[in-house]
C-alpha positions, -999 to +999 in steps of 0.1 A: +340+392+628+303+384+629+310+348+617+336+343+643+314+358+670+283+339+660+301+305+658+324+309+688+298+325+711+270+302+700+246+332+698+217+333+674+219+298+659+193+305+633+204+304+597+186+336+587+200+371+584+210+387+617+192+418+628+211+450+636+206+443+673+219+408+670+250+420+652+257+446+678+253+421+706+278+397+690+304+424+685+301+437+720+303+402+734+332+392+713+354+422+724+342+418+760+352+382+762+386+388+745+394+413+773+382+391+801+396+357+791+431+347+781+419+314+767+393+331+746+418+357+735+442+330+723+414+313+704+405+345+686+442+353+680+446+319+663+417+328+640+432+362+632+466+347+626+451+324+599+432+354+584+465+375+583+484+346+566+457+345+539+459+382+533+498+381+532+497+354+506+474+375+484+495+406+489+527+387+481+513+373+449+503+409+439+537+422+448+555+394+428+533+400+398+541+438+399+505+448+405+512+460+441+540+480+455+547+481+492+576+473+515+562+447+540+532+425+532+527+415+568+525+452+580+502+460+551+480+430+559+477+440+595+467+475+584+441+462+560+427+439+587+425+468+611+408+491+586+382+465+576+376+456+613+371+493+621+346+497+593+327+467+604+325+480+640+314+514+629+287+499+607+274+476+633+274+500+662+259+528+640+282+556+651+269+590+641+276+595+604+280+557+598+255+539+575+255+505+560+258+521+526+290+539+537+304+507+551+297+489+518+313+517+498+344+519+519+348+482+522+345+477+484+370+506+479+395+490+504+394+456+487+393+471+452+358+463+441+348+498+431 
């Protein structure tokens, strides 16, 4: 999300680590522009479609190998994308009870690193 926002919006061109405030601004701008502009929404939709296709390929490979069991890799892919996106938003916006450590822990759990 941040890479998409940073590159598409052209915000914060430095190569260094983004501050919490810069991350928050990118997320808010990204969602704001998606709601306000059909052209921008289509651009982001294309990026998300490619992202989903990559996830579906990984899930299909896991299903074919017998490591994963689910009925629909596309639905499961969308659910994973939504879960990760929500965790990113919660982490960046620092909702009450959300910390970077919690985000890292849940993200790693979701993608199977822990």
